[in-house]
Each structure stands twice: as structure tokens, then as C-alpha cells.
RORO-560483 format. One line per field, with one value per residue (C-alpha): residue in three letters; chain; residue number from 0; x, y, z. Coordinates in steps of 0.02 Angstrom, whole numbers. Last residue first. Layout:
% residues N
type ALA/...;
mol A/...;
seq NUM/...;
xx X/...;
yy Y/...;
zz Z/...;
% end
This chain:
% residues 274
type LEU/ALA/LYS/ARG/ALA/LEU/GLU/SER/PHE/GLN/ASP/LEU/HIS/ARG/LEU/THR/SER/ASP/ARG/ASP/VAL/THR/PRO/LEU/TYR/PHE/LEU/VAL/ARG/ASP/VAL/GLY/ALA/ARG/ALA/TYR/GLU/GLU/VAL/SER/SER/ALA/ASP/ASP/GLY/ALA/ALA/TYR/LEU/SER/VAL/PRO/VAL/ARG/TRP/GLY/ALA/ARG/ASP/ARG/MET/ARG/ALA/ILE/ASN/GLY/ALA/LEU/ASP/GLU/THR/GLY/ALA/ARG/PRO/LEU/TRP/GLY/GLY/GLY/TYR/GLU/ALA/VAL/ARG/GLU/VAL/SER/ARG/GLU/SER/GLU/GLY/GLY/VAL/TYR/ILE/PRO/PRO/HIS/PRO/GLN/GLN/VAL/PRO/LYS/PRO/TRP/CYS/TYR/SER/ALA/GLU/ILE/ASP/VAL/HIS/ASP/GLY/HIS/PHE/GLU/ALA/VAL/GLU/GLU/THR/TRP/LEU/SER/ARG/ILE/ALA/ARG/ILE/ARG/GLU/ASP/MET/LEU/ALA/GLY/ARG/HIS/GLY/PRO/GLU/THR/GLY/HIS/ASN/ARG/MET/GLU/GLU/ARG/ASN/TRP/GLY/ALA/GLY/VAL/GLY/LEU/ILE/ALA/ARG/GLY/GLY/SER/VAL/ARG/ASP/LEU/SER/ALA/VAL/GLU/LYS/ALA/THR/ILE/ILE/PRO/ASP/ARG/GLN/ILE/MET/LEU/ALA/ILE/GLY/THR/ALA/VAL/LEU/LEU/HIS/ASP/THR/ALA/VAL/ALA/ALA/ALA/THR/LEU/SER/VAL/PHE/PRO/ASP/LEU/THR/ARG/TYR/TYR/HIS/ARG/PRO/LEU/ASP/THR/GLY/GLY/PRO/TYR/PRO/THR/GLU/ARG/SER/SER/PRO/ILE/HIS/THR/HIS/GLU/ALA/LEU/PHE/MET/ALA/ASP/PHE/GLY/ARG/GLN/GLU/ALA/ALA/VAL/GLY/LEU/GLU/ALA/PRO/ASP/ILE/GLY/GLU/ASP/THR/VAL/PHE/THR/SER/ILE/GLY/PHE/LYS/MET;
mol A/A/A/A/A/A/A/A/A/A/A/A/A/A/A/A/A/A/A/A/A/A/A/A/A/A/A/A/A/A/A/A/A/A/A/A/A/A/A/A/A/A/A/A/A/A/A/A/A/A/A/A/A/A/A/A/A/A/A/A/A/A/A/A/A/A/A/A/A/A/A/A/A/A/A/A/A/A/A/A/A/A/A/A/A/A/A/A/A/A/A/A/A/A/A/A/A/A/A/A/A/A/A/A/A/A/A/A/A/A/A/A/A/A/A/A/A/A/A/A/A/A/A/A/A/A/A/A/A/A/A/A/A/A/A/A/A/A/A/A/A/A/A/A/A/A/A/A/A/A/A/A/A/A/A/A/A/A/A/A/A/A/A/A/A/A/A/A/A/A/A/A/A/A/A/A/A/A/A/A/A/A/A/A/A/A/A/A/A/A/A/A/A/A/A/A/A/A/A/A/A/A/A/A/A/A/A/A/A/A/A/A/A/A/A/A/A/A/A/A/A/A/A/A/A/A/A/A/A/A/A/A/A/A/A/A/A/A/A/A/A/A/A/A/A/A/A/A/A/A/A/A/A/A/A/A/A/A/A/A/A/A/A/A/A/A/A/A/A/A/A/A/A/A;
seq 273/272/271/270/269/268/267/266/265/264/263/262/261/260/259/258/257/256/255/254/253/252/251/250/249/248/247/246/245/244/243/242/241/240/239/238/237/236/235/234/233/232/231/230/229/228/227/226/225/224/223/222/221/220/219/218/217/216/215/214/213/212/211/210/209/208/207/206/205/204/203/202/201/200/199/198/197/196/195/194/193/192/191/190/189/188/187/186/185/184/183/182/181/180/179/178/177/176/175/174/173/172/171/170/169/168/167/166/165/164/163/162/161/160/159/158/157/156/155/154/153/152/151/150/149/148/147/146/145/144/143/142/141/140/139/138/137/136/135/134/133/132/131/130/129/128/127/126/125/124/123/122/121/120/119/118/117/116/115/114/113/112/111/110/109/108/107/106/105/104/103/102/101/100/99/98/97/96/95/94/93/92/91/90/89/88/87/86/85/84/83/82/81/80/79/78/77/76/75/74/73/72/71/70/69/68/67/66/65/64/63/62/61/60/59/58/57/56/55/54/53/52/51/50/49/48/47/46/45/44/43/42/41/40/39/38/37/36/35/34/33/32/31/30/29/28/27/26/25/24/23/22/21/20/19/18/17/16/15/14/13/12/11/10/9/8/7/6/5/4/3/2/1/0;
xx 244/121/263/334/161/134/306/272/104/186/326/200/102/260/297/124/143/304/224/64/-99/-203/-229/-152/-280/-186/-210/-198/-158/-205/-361/-416/-528/-396/-271/-397/-432/-246/-232/-379/-301/-135/-206/-214/-387/-395/-442/-461/-436/-345/-416/-337/-464/-439/-534/-713/-777/-931/-830/-705/-843/-927/-765/-726/-901/-891/-724/-784/-942/-1000/-899/-781/-638/-684/-686/-561/-575/-449/-424/-604/-694/-846/-820/-764/-911/-1031/-958/-988/-1166/-1194/-1137/-968/-881/-721/-669/-483/-437/-269/-160/-182/-164/-26/61/161/5/-30/23/-77/-258/-298/-483/-637/-780/-812/-989/-1016/-1185/-1298/-1152/-1035/-850/-706/-524/-393/-237/-344/-293/-290/-429/-538/-509/-552/-717/-765/-725/-827/-974/-975/-959/-1107/-1216/-1176/-1197/-1369/-1471/-1342/-1363/-1187/-1149/-988/-1075/-1203/-1062/-1018/-1201/-1227/-1078/-1072/-948/-959/-793/-627/-452/-336/-170/-5/166/216/379/315/326/234/97/67/50/-72/-172/-178/-216/-361/-424/-422/-522/-642/-687/-699/-837/-928/-758/-723/-546/-536/-418/-307/-147/41/134/298/451/576/521/537/467/315/278/268/164/48/22/-17/-132/-221/-261/-227/-360/-414/-599/-601/-456/-567/-676/-860/-958/-1002/-1097/-956/-1070/-1063/-1239/-1273/-1333/-1167/-1216/-1031/-997/-843/-713/-620/-622/-500/-419/-241/-185/-1/73/213/248/422/466/576/432/313/440/481/298/264/412/344/168/224/162/6/-85/-96/-184/-148/-292/-242/-227/-68/7/40/58/0;
yy -56/-5/50/164/235/280/360/461/519/583/670/749/814/891/973/1051/1114/1202/1282/1344/1248/1175/1001/858/722/559/491/301/223/53/19/-162/-171/-268/-128/3/-93/-102/85/114/7/100/274/423/405/435/603/531/345/313/164/93/9/-179/-210/-240/-70/-141/-277/-147/-38/-186/-239/-63/-41/-204/-158/17/-46/125/279/345/388/476/391/433/302/281/291/343/358/247/125/264/368/227/219/406/380/251/378/370/526/574/509/494/535/462/572/536/395/396/506/652/756/845/1025/1079/1099/1105/1127/1054/1151/1136/1124/1078/1074/968/890/921/888/920/873/888/800/690/624/769/872/717/675/854/842/682/762/917/810/712/869/950/796/794/982/995/1018/1140/1261/1312/1491/1505/1605/1464/1345/1446/1467/1279/1229/1038/995/888/796/768/707/740/654/729/646/637/735/865/1009/908/837/1011/1075/935/976/1161/1138/1020/1136/1285/1189/1115/1282/1244/1269/1104/1020/1059/990/870/814/878/781/795/628/652/582/721/872/1062/1079/975/1069/1237/1158/1083/1252/1338/1194/1199/1385/1440/1408/1548/1534/1346/1364/1451/1300/1314/1310/1133/988/929/946/1137/1203/1294/1472/1545/1720/1768/1674/1563/1577/1469/1316/1175/1035/970/789/752/585/461/500/445/581/674/676/757/889/930/949/1056/1167/1195/1223/1358/1316/1399/1566/1592/1425/1245/1129/949/768/670/512/332/177/0;
zz 289/424/538/403/365/548/557/401/468/627/532/415/564/635/468/464/643/592/438/519/502/362/431/330/292/264/89/96/-71/-140/-36/-45/109/207/179/234/395/434/408/524/660/646/668/553/478/292/217/41/7/-156/-250/-408/-524/-535/-696/-754/-701/-615/-529/-473/-402/-317/-233/-177/-108/-12/65/113/196/258/213/345/229/70/-99/-236/-373/-514/-701/-720/-885/-888/-744/-628/-686/-645/-469/-451/-511/-374/-247/-159/-220/-310/-480/-514/-694/-742/-851/-1037/-1165/-1121/-995/-1065/-1092/-1257/-1267/-1361/-1415/-1600/-1636/-1720/-1639/-1453/-1383/-1202/-1113/-1224/-1316/-1462/-1445/-1563/-1569/-1705/-1642/-1531/-1360/-1238/-1318/-1330/-1147/-1101/-1196/-1107/-940/-983/-1038/-876/-770/-856/-833/-647/-624/-703/-544/-477/-623/-670/-723/-623/-488/-482/-434/-279/-232/-239/-132/-149/-286/-442/-423/-508/-467/-613/-583/-644/-632/-816/-814/-692/-818/-949/-837/-769/-949/-991/-835/-873/-1059/-1027/-890/-1008/-1138/-1010/-927/-743/-614/-643/-646/-464/-453/-306/-239/-376/-400/-404/-394/-302/-395/-423/-322/-329/-506/-458/-296/-385/-522/-392/-310/-476/-524/-356/-358/-181/-50/67/104/127/249/377/410/363/524/574/495/384/234/252/231/67/93/145/85/85/-76/-55/-193/-319/-208/-242/-143/-162/-175/-141/-191/-154/28/82/207/84/-40/84/137/-44/-88/65/26/-150/-84/41/216/282/281/93/79/28/71/106/53/89/17/65/-41/0;
% end
């Protein structure tokens, strides 16, 4: 089993390049960064965590800028979004950003995707919440075309791109893996349709059974990276039995020194698990 970190990078915490180096030096193989473009002050949509919205949601850096900084400062660390809010992203720009990240990292990019939860945030991007799933699916399909076809076009209900050149193409072939976030039945269907990996959250019921059903549905052994995993030995053992391939410890968004202490603790736990 592999070990990585999942976190929010903000203007109040550790620099993303230093974070990437620190993670790689401690043996972590991947860093997944969250995304929020902005948080409307109305705060109409309840936070799924059941508390007040944590401060770091308001202050996230752009994930692709942060991941690029980490990529050029490291040699082997996989740089991933966890998750990119595809319902709030132009597919042409996103295709170019991910392909560019894959280029500058030497083929280490992973695109983790999801449909999001903050309805007022997505509305500000012109997305009707009731259509967000269909919109995300079309944008992913369009991005795959832009990555893999010399002259790409896409025509759907929500996305319409005329025959176009879009470079650079990614280093990874046929393209960087797309990790699908979420635990719903539709999320499992997306993994089977276009996912190169599954990104469920820790704490979901019957993790082992869900992983088995997802892989059976997809027809191959889809890699599973568990987001925001518990940081204790018994949880890690449970994840291994369930068939998880990569444990992503949740790194709190705190000051630099506290961040490094958390990384040391996670590294020691991973070392003992191995």
C-alpha cells in the first residue's frame, strides 16, 4: 500500500513547494490538493461537515499553480487535484492546465474530479446545480478528446467545441489518470466509464464491499486512493484489508512548523504499516 497526503494549501500555511519537498523526503508518493475558487458570503449551502465552514475553505490557492510549484521542486511526487471542481472549470483551459502540469512534472499529474457541494459557488460560475452531474461528464469527455486527438471536437448538451488544436498533449498515455471522487452510485458509474482511479472519502460505510462492487462494475482492478484517511494503525490495517491502494492522510491547514510535525507523525505511521 502507498501513502500520500490530502490537504488545502492556503496563503496562511506552508508554501506548496516546501510542502511537496517535505512530503517527498518523508516517503509519501502523492499530494492531492483541494480547490475552491471563492466562497460566496451568503453561505446558503450548509457545510457537509456539519459545522461552520472551516477558515481554509476561504483561502485556497489555485491547485494547479500550487501543484506546479511542488512539481518543479520534487523528483518523484505525484501531483494531484483532490478534487478539481469540474462544474466550475472551462474544459479547454483545464485540458491545457493539466497537460502543462503533466509536462513540467515529467508525467506525474493526476486529475481528481468531483461535482462539488456549494450551490451558490457553482451558480456564480454559471452552473445550475441540478445539471452539475451531466455537465461534469461532458466536460470530462471533452477534455479527454482534447488530450488524445490532434484535431479534437466535442458536441453535447452542455459543451460544444468546434474542431480545434489543443496543445500541449500530456506526457502520460493515453492521458493522465482521472480519479473520480464521491461514493454515490453515479460516481461508481463514472469510474467504470472514464475513471483511471476512485477517490472515496474515509468513513464511508462498507468500504471493502463498495470497492469490490466498483471494481466488478468497471471490469478491472481500479486503483483506489482513500481521501482524508484516519491516522491510526487500526484504520490503516482496515484500509489494507478493504483493498485500498493508497492512503491519503488528511493534513490540517496549520502553520508551517505544525504542518511538518504532522508529516513526521504520518510518516512514522506509514513506516510501521509497511
